[in-house]
Steps between C-alpha positions, in 0.01 A plus 500: 500500500630848416581707809511879537845649449657700780611855435862400564482219248345729242782749555761228470372369168423837348851529365493164324483511122392209283532502123178306448298784652402742225438858604263690275676727256823299486799720442283809474411506867214349699148609411191316625197676369285500190518806277304795632441359849615601844835348581468161668745378762797303375490137611822310559484125544788307649534146362414200718867405529548789742160483672463155651184605688322611183346211312540469125122483465460831685765658283326376186171649617674831568657509157179413313259716699507807275662557163468878508594563862785254552855598407629145469465231236630149552514218247201274528667168421814485711671727251840526667536121481302423185683767298850438629632502143368852435770757419581712807418827322168369370418356843557838663281676244229235532471554874578873529306645207132569564290512183189716465183291490223635278158393381418459132423872479849588630379620839756440776364244748811411700847354467680168526851364459645444157531136606128456563400704194685259272389170652246345261328337797434844652413654164239233432358462852492869597495661155802711596549771238789745527600817319796479261669696222678419175744750350568519126811711445598605148824669393524791257512249211159373620639162595337324794719389791430141607637308796539132570403430857764350727514125555447566871165676455223313681242557226577458131880462521701549178203620294534804276274791580464876473747743656395469863211327677433533871265633768435827677535429870273582791678821597394864487704596193363212293136526607452848350204480264520851350646489148598137569799637689528200733544259211742737327709528817511121523611471137784744557611305810500160328678619185784599729483172694484273195682685223713751689343802328542805727176660609608839364513345152135393528286794616173364634294743294639348180340161565180498296228265630320360196264244650427232758457126458377232739631148448581175681782264406662198663880476495522143631300286737564729797560856378314736271368848435164669544557864422333824413784628287572863408668533159755783503685623191806723491745609228851564639860419418646344814811324628439148628665319789283187541474338843580127456269410788213634290605492135678232294527696174377812320464607139335766286276378219333665205166380369644234270727365773206476736301309238787253471511461877126429501543244223772319694289501815201357313718233336688415817834586338816576700309459826339843452207568732303820552324620813121469478437867576744612230335272246157637589621856442672403174191325367248764605668842501867528410492541120263797520680653796838461326360717218429772756851463646647575159263792439545646847126480568480253789268720704239475226462125542488489881190344654526475877123483553475142373630187672550235232437148632723279287562127493 
């Protein structure tokens, strides 16, 4: 039976840190409140290893009691043991990063760990849907920058995809709805993290949101995606310093080179695979939007009022 903790014991364990405890906001600082609400208290949970009087069942109830008010997300299937082969960087991001949960109309309804948001079991049983973004960066020759995801990525390793694909996190700077600034801030952050592009080379006001898609895709039997994805376009000449923990390879392609890449992916040649979200954008929007890139008229084709549900 779980017993109350004495004040002295609480003080003694308050300095303990455990890597499997994910504080909301990750590296951006702890935040534990939904957008627009009064700040909620930050909850810190000390793992059972250090609290012999606190039962695992009590801890589980504490962690699962409220998605929007708790500041901790733990793996639901013995993650630290079951995912022992997970790359250390990806493990840290899985447990530290808190994704923004939304409904199908893109209203913020809470937050949960990146780990939980990408478990197909959770996606299917709880219909977890999180906000994401996909950046399409073109150079001054109107070539599109693609990346091949690192072999250590938990979802869709070694697939080719658009320039950068990630998530705004549950933190003040990335929850800003006005002018889609939160998503733009997140894109700037991740382009530095993944491709080493300095933030000053990518002004946030130059990211042009063109649309939103909602899709679900399984990566393997355990992991997958269920995202409401913001599609951001930008035309800039940049210097690249890819992070090998995130990116295996990069290349610029023109239209004909992209068509050849698609052909190889469809034919299964050279082991080429494409991410499902990138393929959805290519098949539904990219040719028309590429025309606007070349004409300098991207703003004319933007439609942020519609959420396209694609399969």
